[in-house]
C-alpha positions in Angstrom: 9.1 16.6 -22.7 10.6 18.0 -19.6 7.1 18.5 -18.0 6.4 14.8 -18.6 9.6 13.8 -17.0 8.8 16.1 -14.0 5.3 14.6 -13.7 6.6 11.0 -13.9 9.3 11.8 -11.3 6.6 13.2 -8.9 4.5 10.1 -9.4 7.4 7.8 -8.7 8.4 9.8 -5.6 4.8 9.5 -4.3 4.9 5.7 -4.8 8.3 5.4 -3.0 7.1 7.6 -0.1 3.9 5.5 0.3 6.0 2.3 0.2 8.3 3.5 2.9 5.3 4.5 5.0 3.9 1.0 4.7 7.2 -0.5 5.7 7.3 1.8 8.7 3.8 0.8 9.9 4.4 -3.0 9.7 7.2 -5.5 10.4 7.5 -7.9 7.5 9.4 -11.2 7.5 9.9 -11.1 3.8 9.6 -8.5 1.0 6.1 -7.6 -0.2 4.9 -8.8 -3.6 5.4 -6.6 -6.6 3.1 -3.6 -6.6 2.6 -2.7 -10.2 0.7 -3.8 -13.3 -2.3 -5.8 -11.9 -1.5 -5.2 -8.2 -2.7 -2.1 -6.3 -0.2 0.8 -6.1 1.6 1.7 -2.9 -0.3 5.0 -2.5 -3.7 3.2 -2.8 -2.6 0.5 -0.4 -1.4 3.1 2.1 -4.9 4.7 1.9 -6.5 1.2 2.5 -4.2 0.6 5.5 -4.9 4.0 7.0 -8.6 3.6 6.6 -8.6 0.2 8.4 -6.3 1.4 11.2 -8.5 4.5 11.7 -11.9 3.0 11.4 -11.1 -0.3 13.1 -13.7 -2.5 11.2 -14.5 -5.9 12.5 -14.8 -7.4 9.1 -13.3 -6.6 5.7 -14.3 -8.2 2.4 -11.1 -8.3 0.4 -10.9 -9.9 -3.0 -7.3 -9.6 -3.8 -4.7 -12.4 -4.1 -1.4 -10.7 -3.3 -0.1 -7.6 -1.6 -3.6 -6.1 -0.8 -4.5 -9.3 1.0 -1.3 -9.2 3.0 -1.7 -5.6 4.0 -5.4 -5.9 4.9 -4.6 -8.9 7.1 -1.7 -7.1 8.8 -4.0 -4.0 9.3 -6.7 -6.1 11.0 -4.1 -7.9 13.2 -2.8 -4.5 14.3 -6.2 -3.4 15.4 
C-alpha cells in the first residue's frame, strides 16, 4: 500500500514539474485545457515541445483537438 502511494506521488510530481516547465517556456493568455483522460499528459507534451524546439521542423502533422494543438502551434511560432 505504501509503495503504491509513493509511486503515485512520484508520478504526480513528474506531471506537475512538466506542467510548470511548459508554463515557463510559453506565455499563455488563458489556462491550458485539461491534460488528463483523453488528452496527452504534461510529461509527454513537454517531450513534444522540446522535440519541436530542438529540431525546428518546418511542418508538423498534428491530429489533436486540444492542448497538444495549442502547444505544437506555440512551439512552431517560437521557432
